[in-house]
N, C-alpha and C positions, 0 to 999 in steps of 0.2 A: 755688333750682334743684332741690333734692330734692322739694319738694312738687310741682312741675311733673313731675318724673320719675316720682313715684309716680302722678300721674294718667294718665300715658302708658304705664304699664307693661302688658304683655300680660295679666297676671293681672287687672288691674283692667278692662281692656277686654273680656276674655273674660266676666268677671262682669256687666258692663254689658249686653253683647250677649246673654248668657244670659237676663238679666232681661226685656229687651225681647222676645226671642223667645218666652219663655214666656208673657209678657202677650199678645202678639199670637196665640199659638196658642190660648190659653184664650178670647180674644175671638172667634176664628174658630170654634171649637167651639160656643160659645154661639150665635153667629149662625146657624151651620148647624143646630143643634138646633132653635132657634126657627123657622127657615125651613121645616124639614122638617115640624115639628109643625103650622105654620100651613097649609102646603099640603096635608098629609094631612087636616086638619080641613075645610079648604075643598073639597077634592076629595070628601070624604064627603058634605058638604052638597049639593054639586052633583049627586052621583049620587043621593042621597035625593030631591032635588027633580025628577029626571028628565032632567037635562041630560046624564047619562051616556049616554043612548040617542041623542043627537044626533050 
């Protein structure tokens, strides 16, 4: 019973949630950074090719 209680303790849950949240936050930041870098590069390529005037 004590091991089950330790798993369900608020401190353990908070630590687990914090780990998951920080992981997803880092993942979202990486994804946004990659997306913005790709779109900026793609937009620059389009602009240099002349598509920016359409």
